[in-house]
MMTF fields as JSON, N, C-alpha, C and O atoms, coordinates in Angstrom:
{
  "mmtfVersion": "1.0.0",
  "mmtfProducer": "UNKNOWN",
  "numBonds": 467,
  "numAtoms": 468,
  "numGroups": 117,
  "numChains": 1,
  "numModels": 1,
  "chainsPerModel": [1],
  "groupsPerChain": [117],
  "chainIdList": ["A"],
  "bondAtomList": [4, 2, 8, 6, 12, 10, 16, 14, 20, 18, 24, 22, 28, 26, 32, 30, 36, 34, 40, 38, 44, 42, 48, 46, 52, 50, 56, 54, 60, 58, 64, 62, 68, 66, 72, 70, 76, 74, 80, 78, 84, 82, 88, 86, 92, 90, 96, 94, 100, 98, 104, 102, 108, 106, 112, 110, 116, 114, 120, 118, 124, 122, 128, 126, 132, 130, 136, 134, 140, 138, 144, 142, 148, 146, 152, 150, 156, 154, 160, 158, 164, 162, 168, 166, 172, 170, 176, 174, 180, 178, 184, 182, 188, 186, 192, 190, 196, 194, 200, 198, 204, 202, 208, 206, 212, 210, 216, 214, 220, 218, 224, 222, 228, 226, 232, 230, 236, 234, 240, 238, 244, 242, 248, 246, 252, 250, 256, 254, 260, 258, 264, 262, 268, 266, 272, 270, 276, 274, 280, 278, 284, 282, 288, 286, 292, 290, 296, 294, 300, 298, 304, 302, 308, 306, 312, 310, 316, 314, 320, 318, 324, 322, 328, 326, 332, 330, 336, 334, 340, 338, 344, 342, 348, 346, 352, 350, 356, 354, 360, 358, 364, 362, 368, 366, 372, 370, 376, 374, 380, 378, 384, 382, 388, 386, 392, 390, 396, 394, 400, 398, 404, 402, 408, 406, 412, 410, 416, 414, 420, 418, 424, 422, 428, 426, 432, 430, 436, 434, 440, 438, 444, 442, 448, 446, 452, 450, 456, 454, 460, 458, 464, 462],
  "bondOrderList": [1, 1, 1, 1, 1, 1, 1, 1, 1, 1, 1, 1, 1, 1, 1, 1, 1, 1, 1, 1, 1, 1, 1, 1, 1, 1, 1, 1, 1, 1, 1, 1, 1, 1, 1, 1, 1, 1, 1, 1, 1, 1, 1, 1, 1, 1, 1, 1, 1, 1, 1, 1, 1, 1, 1, 1, 1, 1, 1, 1, 1, 1, 1, 1, 1, 1, 1, 1, 1, 1, 1, 1, 1, 1, 1, 1, 1, 1, 1, 1, 1, 1, 1, 1, 1, 1, 1, 1, 1, 1, 1, 1, 1, 1, 1, 1, 1, 1, 1, 1, 1, 1, 1, 1, 1, 1, 1, 1, 1, 1, 1, 1, 1, 1, 1, 1],
  "groupList": [{"groupName": "MET", "atomNameList": ["N", "CA", "C", "O"], "elementList": ["N", "C", "C", "O"], "formalChargeList": [0, 0, 0, 0], "bondAtomList": [1, 0, 2, 1, 3, 2], "bondOrderList": [1, 1, 2], "singleLetterCode": "M", "chemCompType": "L-PEPTIDE LINKING"}, {"groupName": "PRO", "atomNameList": ["N", "CA", "C", "O"], "elementList": ["N", "C", "C", "O"], "formalChargeList": [0, 0, 0, 0], "bondAtomList": [1, 0, 2, 1, 3, 2], "bondOrderList": [1, 1, 2], "singleLetterCode": "P", "chemCompType": "L-PEPTIDE LINKING"}, {"groupName": "LYS", "atomNameList": ["N", "CA", "C", "O"], "elementList": ["N", "C", "C", "O"], "formalChargeList": [0, 0, 0, 0], "bondAtomList": [1, 0, 2, 1, 3, 2], "bondOrderList": [1, 1, 2], "singleLetterCode": "K", "chemCompType": "L-PEPTIDE LINKING"}, {"groupName": "VAL", "atomNameList": ["N", "CA", "C", "O"], "elementList": ["N", "C", "C", "O"], "formalChargeList": [0, 0, 0, 0], "bondAtomList": [1, 0, 2, 1, 3, 2], "bondOrderList": [1, 1, 2], "singleLetterCode": "V", "chemCompType": "L-PEPTIDE LINKING"}, {"groupName": "THR", "atomNameList": ["N", "CA", "C", "O"], "elementList": ["N", "C", "C", "O"], "formalChargeList": [0, 0, 0, 0], "bondAtomList": [1, 0, 2, 1, 3, 2], "bondOrderList": [1, 1, 2], "singleLetterCode": "T", "chemCompType": "L-PEPTIDE LINKING"}, {"groupName": "ALA", "atomNameList": ["N", "CA", "C", "O"], "elementList": ["N", "C", "C", "O"], "formalChargeList": [0, 0, 0, 0], "bondAtomList": [1, 0, 2, 1, 3, 2], "bondOrderList": [1, 1, 2], "singleLetterCode": "A", "chemCompType": "L-PEPTIDE LINKING"}, {"groupName": "CYS", "atomNameList": ["N", "CA", "C", "O"], "elementList": ["N", "C", "C", "O"], "formalChargeList": [0, 0, 0, 0], "bondAtomList": [1, 0, 2, 1, 3, 2], "bondOrderList": [1, 1, 2], "singleLetterCode": "C", "chemCompType": "L-PEPTIDE LINKING"}, {"groupName": "GLY", "atomNameList": ["N", "CA", "C", "O"], "elementList": ["N", "C", "C", "O"], "formalChargeList": [0, 0, 0, 0], "bondAtomList": [1, 0, 2, 1, 3, 2], "bondOrderList": [1, 1, 2], "singleLetterCode": "G", "chemCompType": "PEPTIDE LINKING"}, {"groupName": "PHE", "atomNameList": ["N", "CA", "C", "O"], "elementList": ["N", "C", "C", "O"], "formalChargeList": [0, 0, 0, 0], "bondAtomList": [1, 0, 2, 1, 3, 2], "bondOrderList": [1, 1, 2], "singleLetterCode": "F", "chemCompType": "L-PEPTIDE LINKING"}, {"groupName": "GLU", "atomNameList": ["N", "CA", "C", "O"], "elementList": ["N", "C", "C", "O"], "formalChargeList": [0, 0, 0, 0], "bondAtomList": [1, 0, 2, 1, 3, 2], "bondOrderList": [1, 1, 2], "singleLetterCode": "E", "chemCompType": "L-PEPTIDE LINKING"}, {"groupName": "ASP", "atomNameList": ["N", "CA", "C", "O"], "elementList": ["N", "C", "C", "O"], "formalChargeList": [0, 0, 0, 0], "bondAtomList": [1, 0, 2, 1, 3, 2], "bondOrderList": [1, 1, 2], "singleLetterCode": "D", "chemCompType": "L-PEPTIDE LINKING"}, {"groupName": "ARG", "atomNameList": ["N", "CA", "C", "O"], "elementList": ["N", "C", "C", "O"], "formalChargeList": [0, 0, 0, 0], "bondAtomList": [1, 0, 2, 1, 3, 2], "bondOrderList": [1, 1, 2], "singleLetterCode": "R", "chemCompType": "L-PEPTIDE LINKING"}, {"groupName": "ASN", "atomNameList": ["N", "CA", "C", "O"], "elementList": ["N", "C", "C", "O"], "formalChargeList": [0, 0, 0, 0], "bondAtomList": [1, 0, 2, 1, 3, 2], "bondOrderList": [1, 1, 2], "singleLetterCode": "N", "chemCompType": "L-PEPTIDE LINKING"}, {"groupName": "LEU", "atomNameList": ["N", "CA", "C", "O"], "elementList": ["N", "C", "C", "O"], "formalChargeList": [0, 0, 0, 0], "bondAtomList": [1, 0, 2, 1, 3, 2], "bondOrderList": [1, 1, 2], "singleLetterCode": "L", "chemCompType": "L-PEPTIDE LINKING"}, {"groupName": "HIS", "atomNameList": ["N", "CA", "C", "O"], "elementList": ["N", "C", "C", "O"], "formalChargeList": [0, 0, 0, 0], "bondAtomList": [1, 0, 2, 1, 3, 2], "bondOrderList": [1, 1, 2], "singleLetterCode": "H", "chemCompType": "L-PEPTIDE LINKING"}, {"groupName": "GLN", "atomNameList": ["N", "CA", "C", "O"], "elementList": ["N", "C", "C", "O"], "formalChargeList": [0, 0, 0, 0], "bondAtomList": [1, 0, 2, 1, 3, 2], "bondOrderList": [1, 1, 2], "singleLetterCode": "Q", "chemCompType": "L-PEPTIDE LINKING"}, {"groupName": "ILE", "atomNameList": ["N", "CA", "C", "O"], "elementList": ["N", "C", "C", "O"], "formalChargeList": [0, 0, 0, 0], "bondAtomList": [1, 0, 2, 1, 3, 2], "bondOrderList": [1, 1, 2], "singleLetterCode": "I", "chemCompType": "L-PEPTIDE LINKING"}, {"groupName": "TYR", "atomNameList": ["N", "CA", "C", "O"], "elementList": ["N", "C", "C", "O"], "formalChargeList": [0, 0, 0, 0], "bondAtomList": [1, 0, 2, 1, 3, 2], "bondOrderList": [1, 1, 2], "singleLetterCode": "Y", "chemCompType": "L-PEPTIDE LINKING"}, {"groupName": "SER", "atomNameList": ["N", "CA", "C", "O"], "elementList": ["N", "C", "C", "O"], "formalChargeList": [0, 0, 0, 0], "bondAtomList": [1, 0, 2, 1, 3, 2], "bondOrderList": [1, 1, 2], "singleLetterCode": "S", "chemCompType": "L-PEPTIDE LINKING"}, {"groupName": "TRP", "atomNameList": ["N", "CA", "C", "O"], "elementList": ["N", "C", "C", "O"], "formalChargeList": [0, 0, 0, 0], "bondAtomList": [1, 0, 2, 1, 3, 2], "bondOrderList": [1, 1, 2], "singleLetterCode": "W", "chemCompType": "L-PEPTIDE LINKING"}],
  "groupTypeList": [0, 1, 2, 3, 4, 5, 6, 7, 2, 4, 8, 9, 6, 10, 11, 7, 5, 12, 13, 11, 11, 3, 13, 13, 14, 15, 7, 16, 10, 13, 17, 12, 7, 12, 5, 18, 3, 16, 12, 6, 11, 7, 16, 7, 4, 6, 7, 4, 6, 5, 3, 11, 3, 10, 7, 2, 3, 18, 9, 5, 12, 19, 11, 10, 11, 5, 11, 11, 18, 13, 1, 1, 14, 9, 18, 18, 11, 12, 13, 11, 13, 5, 6, 15, 4, 11, 3, 13, 7, 10, 3, 11, 3, 4, 2, 8, 10, 7, 8, 19, 7, 15, 7, 10, 11, 3, 3, 19, 4, 1, 10, 7, 4, 5, 11, 10, 11],
  "groupIdList": [1, 2, 3, 4, 5, 6, 7, 8, 9, 10, 11, 12, 13, 14, 15, 16, 17, 18, 19, 20, 21, 22, 23, 24, 25, 26, 27, 28, 29, 30, 31, 32, 33, 34, 35, 36, 37, 38, 39, 40, 41, 42, 43, 44, 45, 46, 47, 48, 49, 50, 51, 52, 53, 54, 55, 56, 57, 58, 59, 60, 61, 62, 63, 64, 65, 66, 67, 68, 69, 70, 71, 72, 73, 74, 75, 76, 77, 78, 79, 80, 81, 82, 83, 84, 85, 86, 87, 88, 89, 90, 91, 92, 93, 94, 95, 96, 97, 98, 99, 100, 101, 102, 103, 104, 105, 106, 107, 108, 109, 110, 111, 112, 113, 114, 115, 116, 117],
  "secStructList": [7, 7, 3, 3, 3, 3, 6, 6, 3, 3, 3, 3, 7, 7, 1, 1, 7, 5, 2, 2, 2, 2, 2, 2, 2, 2, 6, 7, 7, 7, 7, 7, 4, 4, 4, 4, 6, 1, 1, 7, 1, 1, 1, 1, 1, 1, 7, 7, 1, 3, 3, 3, 3, 3, 3, 3, 3, 7, 7, 7, 7, 2, 2, 2, 2, 2, 2, 6, 6, 1, 6, 6, 7, 7, 1, 1, 1, 1, 7, 3, 3, 6, 6, 1, 7, 5, 3, 3, 3, 3, 3, 3, 3, 3, 7, 7, 7, 1, 6, 6, 1, 7, 1, 1, 1, 7, 7, 7, 5, 6, 6, 5, 7, 1, 1, 7, 7],
  "xCoordList": [-16.921, -16.677, -15.933, -16.285, -15.083, -13.88, -14.644, -15.763, -13.782, -14.19, -13.522, -12.338, -14.217, -13.327, -13.19, -14.283, -12.609, -12.273, -11.779, -10.713, -12.938, -12.283, -13.2, -14.428, -12.594, -13.295, -14.479, -15.673, -13.905, -14.519, -15.552, -16.025, -15.892, -16.776, -16.055, -14.857, -17.007, -16.604, -17.628, -18.537, -17.428, -18.224, -17.682, -16.496, -18.838, -18.481, -18.957, -20.07, -18.131, -18.246, -18.118, -17.613, -18.537, -18.139, -16.61, -15.959, -16.185, -14.787, -14.863, -15.597, -14.089, -14.013, -14.228, -13.701, -15.116, -16.043, -14.836, -13.674, -15.03, -14.283, -14.577, -15.752, -13.174, -12.91, -13.744, -14.424, -13.519, -14.269, -16.045, -16.545, -16.663, -18.436, -18.611, -19.504, -17.866, -17.835, -17.985, -19.067, -16.536, -16.864, -17.694, -18.185, -18.093, -19.175, -20.706, -21.604, -20.979, -22.172, -22.147, -23.239, -21.393, -20.938, -21.629, -22.273, -21.368, -21.177, -20.076, -20.083, -18.971, -17.453, -17.39, -17.683, -16.912, -16.647, -15.164, -14.329, -15.079, -13.615, -12.697, -11.529, -13.226, -12.855, -12.677, -13.462, -11.348, -11.254, -12.035, -12.206, -12.478, -12.748, -13.743, -14.749, -13.292, -13.94, -13.681, -14.34, -12.794, -12.821, -13.841, -13.932, -15.052, -16.184, -17.018, -18.014, -16.929, -17.567, -16.799, -17.42, -15.318, -14.381, -13.908, -13.025, -14.19, -13.458, -14.021, -15.021, -13.272, -13.351, -14.689, -15.258, -14.919, -16.366, -15.437, -15.974, -14.302, -13.914, -13.402, -13.27, -12.913, -12.273, -10.582, -9.901, -10.197, -8.949, -8.052, -6.894, -8.636, -7.823, -7.464, -6.384, -8.358, -7.829, -7.233, -6.681, -7.087, -6.369, -6.655, -5.869, -8.01, -8.518, -8.952, -8.962, -9.217, -9.733, -8.423, -8.841, -7.382, -6.005, -6.089, -6.733, -5.532, -5.985, -4.799, -4.023, -4.857, -3.484, -4.242, -4.778, -4.289, -4.972, -3.734, -2.764, -4.192, -3.478, -4.282, -5.131, -4.11, -5.099, -4.851, -4.055, -5.492, -5.489, -6.469, -7.659, -5.935, -6.097, -5.923, -5.375, -6.181, -5.78, -4.561, -4.33, -3.698, -2.343, -3.184, -4.298, -2.165, -2.46, -2.365, -1.427, -3.289, -3.191, -2.544, -2.076, -2.7, -1.944, -2.323, -1.689, -3.403, -4.247, -3.791, -3.44, -3.933, -3.459, -1.955, -1.54, -1.364, 0.229, 0.551, 1.223, -0.021, 0.124, -0.423, 0.228, -1.125, -2.024, -0.93, -0.351, -0.865, -0.006, 1.551, 2.315, 2.201, 3.355, 3.566, 4.562, 2.148, 2.54, 2.034, 1.066, 2.912, 2.696, 1.162, 0.647, 0.561, 1.415, 1.614, 2.477, 0.788, 1.735, 2.936, 3.646, 2.961, 4.848, 4.172, 2.993, 5.167, 4.51, 5.741, 6.127, 6.113, 7.121, 6.318, 6.698, 4.966, 4.625, 3.101, 2.503, 2.938, 2.194, 0.612, 0.047, 0.065, -1.282, -1.899, -1.214, -2.966, -3.916, -4.982, -5.505, -5.373, -6.669, -7.845, -8.209, -8.33, -9.866, -11.061, -11.668, -10.866, -11.541, -10.955, -11.525, -9.629, -8.882, -8.388, -7.452, -9.087, -9.014, -9.725, -10.815, -9.853, -10.686, -10.276, -9.078, -11.187, -10.965, -11.267, -12.307, -9.955, -9.648, -10.0, -10.612, -9.634, -9.642, -10.009, -10.714, -9.577, -9.615, -8.673, -7.522, -9.524, -8.583, -8.969, -10.096, -7.815, -8.097, -7.543, -6.438, -8.451, -8.513, -7.921, -8.605, -6.776, -6.424, -6.562, -6.196, -7.123, -7.35, -6.063, -5.574, -5.713, -4.621, -5.164, -6.158, -4.637, -5.002, -4.764, -4.151, -5.079, -4.405, -5.656, -6.437, -5.679, -6.556, -7.118, -8.284, -6.257, -5.653, -5.552, -5.219, -5.681, -5.399, -4.013, -3.605, -2.882, -1.631, -0.534, 0.666, -1.615, -0.745, -0.228, -0.18, 0.243, 1.169, -0.164, -0.512, -0.787, -1.732, -2.492, -3.195, -3.078, -4.458, -5.673, -5.811, -6.776, -7.613, -8.633, -9.201, -9.086, -9.552, -8.272, -7.469, -8.617, -7.886, -9.014, -10.173, -8.57, -9.711, -10.293, -11.495, -9.73, -10.351, -11.656, -12.542, -11.336, -12.158, -11.515, -10.558, -11.818, -11.302, -10.602, -10.917, -9.239, -8.224, -8.0, -7.197, -8.521, -8.892, -10.384, -11.059, -10.597, -11.914, -11.515, -10.402, -12.693, -12.419, -12.551, -12.348],
  "yCoordList": [72.124, 73.026, 74.306, 75.018, 74.69, 75.482, 77.055, 77.361, 77.765, 79.09, 80.304, 80.575, 80.921, 82.211, 83.344, 83.508, 84.277, 85.242, 86.259, 86.176, 87.268, 88.545, 89.858, 89.775, 90.926, 92.067, 92.024, 92.142, 91.816, 91.74, 91.254, 91.553, 90.057, 88.925, 87.539, 87.294, 86.755, 85.627, 84.291, 83.947, 83.874, 82.579, 81.299, 81.024, 80.393, 78.922, 78.346, 78.61, 77.614, 77.023, 75.565, 75.131, 74.719, 73.437, 73.571, 74.556, 72.125, 71.986, 71.786, 70.955, 72.571, 71.918, 73.361, 73.575, 73.977, 75.528, 76.209, 76.09, 76.76, 78.002, 78.978, 79.139, 80.202, 80.897, 82.263, 82.948, 82.382, 83.387, 83.096, 84.039, 82.361, 82.127, 82.305, 83.046, 81.718, 82.264, 83.303, 83.86, 83.962, 85.675, 86.374, 87.164, 86.133, 87.158, 86.739, 87.525, 85.312, 84.952, 85.867, 86.139, 86.169, 86.623, 88.249, 88.724, 88.764, 90.125, 91.049, 92.208, 90.059, 90.805, 91.271, 90.574, 92.7, 93.323, 93.31, 94.214, 91.909, 91.238, 91.84, 91.457, 92.882, 93.592, 94.959, 95.861, 94.99, 96.777, 97.532, 96.958, 98.758, 99.63, 98.871, 98.304, 98.929, 98.76, 97.29, 96.648, 96.683, 95.007, 94.108, 92.958, 95.201, 94.011, 94.001, 93.296, 94.726, 94.743, 94.204, 93.697, 94.222, 93.848, 92.764, 92.968, 91.614, 90.425, 89.27, 89.394, 88.021, 86.835, 86.093, 85.434, 86.306, 85.563, 84.132, 83.025, 84.266, 82.601, 81.712, 80.559, 82.261, 81.176, 81.14, 80.449, 81.916, 82.182, 83.05, 83.373, 83.314, 84.634, 85.58, 85.934, 86.611, 88.18, 88.24, 89.339, 87.7, 87.501, 89.112, 89.758, 89.37, 90.392, 90.128, 91.015, 89.283, 88.704, 88.124, 87.516, 88.215, 88.137, 88.382, 89.369, 87.639, 87.929, 87.203, 86.414, 87.645, 86.436, 85.986, 86.723, 84.476, 83.633, 82.892, 82.236, 83.29, 82.754, 81.347, 81.581, 80.263, 78.886, 77.935, 78.127, 76.821, 75.972, 75.905, 75.617, 76.169, 75.996, 74.884, 73.91, 74.724, 73.768, 74.379, 75.558, 73.676, 73.855, 74.775, 74.608, 75.8, 76.53, 75.745, 74.951, 75.672, 75.089, 76.148, 77.266, 75.352, 75.474, 77.251, 78.246, 76.99, 78.477, 79.773, 80.898, 79.173, 80.274, 80.696, 81.854, 79.773, 79.768, 80.765, 81.789, 80.319, 81.008, 82.396, 83.228, 82.797, 84.042, 84.928, 85.982, 84.342, 85.675, 85.526, 86.104, 84.754, 84.939, 85.961, 86.14, 86.584, 87.53, 88.677, 88.745, 90.011, 91.647, 91.809, 91.394, 92.331, 93.387, 92.296, 92.531, 90.927, 90.095, 89.67, 89.45, 89.627, 88.605, 87.307, 87.19, 86.244, 85.044, 84.894, 83.894, 86.134, 85.522, 86.106, 85.851, 87.057, 87.282, 86.059, 85.322, 86.197, 85.14, 85.918, 86.571, 85.667, 85.769, 84.701, 83.927, 84.469, 83.347, 83.942, 84.98, 83.07, 83.636, 83.316, 82.169, 84.295, 83.579, 82.088, 81.106, 82.706, 81.796, 80.168, 79.109, 80.514, 78.848, 78.61, 77.867, 79.283, 78.454, 77.877, 78.438, 76.285, 75.642, 75.909, 76.116, 75.931, 76.177, 74.957, 74.316, 74.587, 72.995, 73.208, 72.313, 74.477, 74.537, 75.921, 76.508, 76.788, 77.727, 78.92, 78.872, 79.765, 80.843, 82.31, 82.71, 83.066, 84.567, 85.217, 85.05, 85.908, 86.602, 88.239, 89.048, 88.717, 90.177, 90.431, 89.736, 91.489, 92.267, 93.355, 93.69, 93.741, 94.559, 95.188, 94.687, 96.668, 97.629, 97.312, 96.27, 97.918, 98.056, 97.322, 96.518, 97.752, 96.913, 95.158, 94.767, 94.595, 93.208, 93.028, 91.847, 93.777, 93.231, 93.028, 92.473, 93.575, 93.263, 94.17, 93.962, 95.556, 96.33, 96.254, 95.171, 97.371, 96.915, 97.292, 96.487, 98.485, 98.861, 98.377, 98.072, 97.897, 96.789, 97.427, 98.398, 97.067, 97.238, 97.099, 98.136, 95.713, 95.149, 93.862, 93.342, 93.743, 92.527, 91.776, 92.188, 90.594, 89.736, 90.316, 90.077, 91.063, 91.73, 92.937, 93.159, 93.598, 95.095, 95.634, 95.07, 96.674, 97.56, 98.392, 99.231, 98.341, 99.254, 100.341, 101.139, 100.496, 102.246, 102.18, 101.201, 103.63, 104.127, 103.463, 103.465, 102.983, 102.645, 104.048, 103.948],
  "zCoordList": [144.901, 143.83, 143.954, 144.894, 143.281, 143.369, 143.421, 143.009, 143.969, 143.923, 143.288, 143.49, 142.623, 142.094, 142.542, 143.084, 142.711, 143.468, 142.138, 141.528, 141.89, 140.945, 140.863, 140.858, 140.807, 140.855, 142.009, 141.733, 143.492, 144.488, 145.254, 146.351, 144.022, 144.259, 144.444, 144.305, 144.766, 145.287, 144.937, 145.693, 144.147, 143.514, 143.294, 143.114, 143.328, 143.027, 141.66, 141.205, 141.085, 139.564, 139.707, 140.742, 138.741, 138.615, 138.334, 137.987, 138.618, 138.345, 136.842, 136.307, 136.238, 134.939, 133.608, 132.516, 134.316, 134.076, 133.052, 133.442, 132.043, 131.042, 131.79, 132.118, 132.404, 132.79, 132.487, 133.251, 131.414, 130.611, 130.954, 131.568, 130.753, 130.961, 132.253, 132.663, 132.987, 134.518, 134.687, 134.876, 134.642, 134.774, 134.585, 135.391, 133.092, 132.453, 132.608, 132.308, 133.15, 134.065, 135.443, 135.942, 135.837, 137.035, 137.07, 138.005, 136.074, 135.272, 135.655, 136.069, 135.354, 135.817, 134.337, 133.365, 134.317, 133.083, 132.648, 132.653, 132.239, 131.658, 130.485, 130.436, 129.418, 129.026, 129.016, 129.312, 128.571, 128.449, 127.27, 126.195, 127.482, 126.263, 125.373, 125.799, 123.9, 122.886, 122.796, 121.978, 123.545, 123.305, 123.402, 122.974, 124.398, 125.281, 124.042, 124.208, 122.456, 121.547, 120.489, 119.554, 120.457, 119.417, 119.93, 120.763, 119.725, 120.883, 120.086, 119.379, 120.24, 119.703, 119.725, 118.854, 120.599, 121.62, 122.19, 122.15, 122.605, 122.972, 122.305, 122.717, 120.783, 120.56, 120.504, 119.746, 121.342, 121.316, 120.474, 120.736, 119.62, 118.531, 118.766, 118.291, 119.786, 119.763, 121.122, 121.175, 122.093, 123.222, 124.119, 124.812, 123.778, 124.738, 126.045, 126.898, 126.209, 127.606, 128.667, 129.652, 128.589, 129.265, 130.564, 130.92, 131.423, 133.116, 133.665, 133.124, 134.802, 135.638, 136.719, 137.547, 136.698, 137.37, 138.347, 137.969, 139.846, 140.665, 141.295, 142.155, 141.003, 141.511, 140.616, 139.698, 140.777, 140.036, 138.641, 138.771, 137.408, 136.361, 135.316, 135.832, 134.142, 133.294, 132.689, 132.957, 131.853, 131.421, 130.256, 129.76, 130.05, 128.789, 127.835, 127.902, 126.602, 125.017, 124.181, 124.396, 123.124, 122.098, 121.763, 121.41, 122.034, 121.24, 122.208, 121.853, 123.653, 124.528, 124.298, 124.271, 124.169, 124.123, 122.894, 123.019, 121.699, 120.293, 120.59, 119.958, 121.127, 120.671, 121.909, 121.647, 122.983, 123.98, 123.601, 124.374, 122.395, 122.167, 120.83, 120.13, 120.766, 119.719, 120.165, 120.921, 119.544, 120.321, 120.071, 119.033, 120.904, 122.188, 123.29, 124.136, 123.387, 125.034, 124.757, 123.775, 125.688, 125.913, 126.274, 126.608, 126.152, 126.718, 127.946, 128.551, 128.019, 129.473, 130.943, 132.086, 130.519, 131.476, 131.901, 131.117, 132.935, 133.903, 133.674, 134.551, 132.264, 131.743, 131.269, 130.6, 131.435, 130.25, 129.792, 130.196, 128.707, 128.011, 128.958, 129.219, 129.383, 130.401, 129.484, 129.911, 128.148, 127.33, 127.135, 126.871, 127.385, 127.024, 128.565, 128.862, 129.397, 130.917, 131.363, 131.244, 132.268, 132.58, 134.031, 134.226, 135.164, 136.641, 137.098, 136.945, 137.862, 138.432, 139.828, 140.411, 140.548, 141.977, 142.367, 141.546, 143.804, 143.823, 142.891, 142.457, 142.833, 141.847, 142.123, 142.416, 141.977, 142.092, 140.811, 140.296, 140.462, 138.899, 138.869, 139.496, 138.221, 138.203, 136.761, 135.814, 136.782, 134.845, 135.02, 136.099, 133.905, 133.781, 132.93, 132.405, 132.446, 131.115, 129.939, 129.707, 129.202, 127.859, 127.022, 127.532, 125.681, 125.009, 125.059, 125.093, 125.051, 125.403, 126.445, 126.541, 128.108, 129.371, 129.525, 130.546, 128.25, 128.142, 128.971, 129.152, 129.531, 130.613, 131.774, 132.358, 132.307, 133.725, 134.777, 135.641, 134.605, 135.571, 135.928, 134.964, 137.162, 137.511, 137.426, 138.17, 136.561, 136.639, 137.601, 137.943, 138.261, 139.475, 139.6, 138.826, 140.946, 141.553, 142.11, 142.159, 142.544, 142.877, 144.105, 144.219, 145.121, 146.045, 146.013, 146.839, 144.658, 143.979, 143.19, 142.659, 142.954, 141.84, 142.167, 143.011, 141.44, 141.746, 141.258, 141.742, 140.459, 139.748, 138.877, 138.558, 138.637, 138.113, 136.411, 135.884, 135.883, 134.524, 133.496, 132.286]
}
């Protein structure tokens, strides 16, 4: 089973599991600020669950690519929408600031919290 490391926690999940669901199930605060209330609930249209994922995951699908090609996201950044990402192997997840997780400051790293929220 793949291992996911995020926000100071390491846990296993099924291969092919949806990264957003896995993180939320583990109690990891995936959304910044009001995005925890105002988000698309996993259909890939809002972009607020953007994270950096290091490890083996599914290729970005058209929803992921399309949403991250629109402002405030930049398609050149190495981010993924957690709601559109399947875990295929061990991964390490990092969350950045900004309503859409598009900022430059780290909110949390795989190993723990980088700053107070």
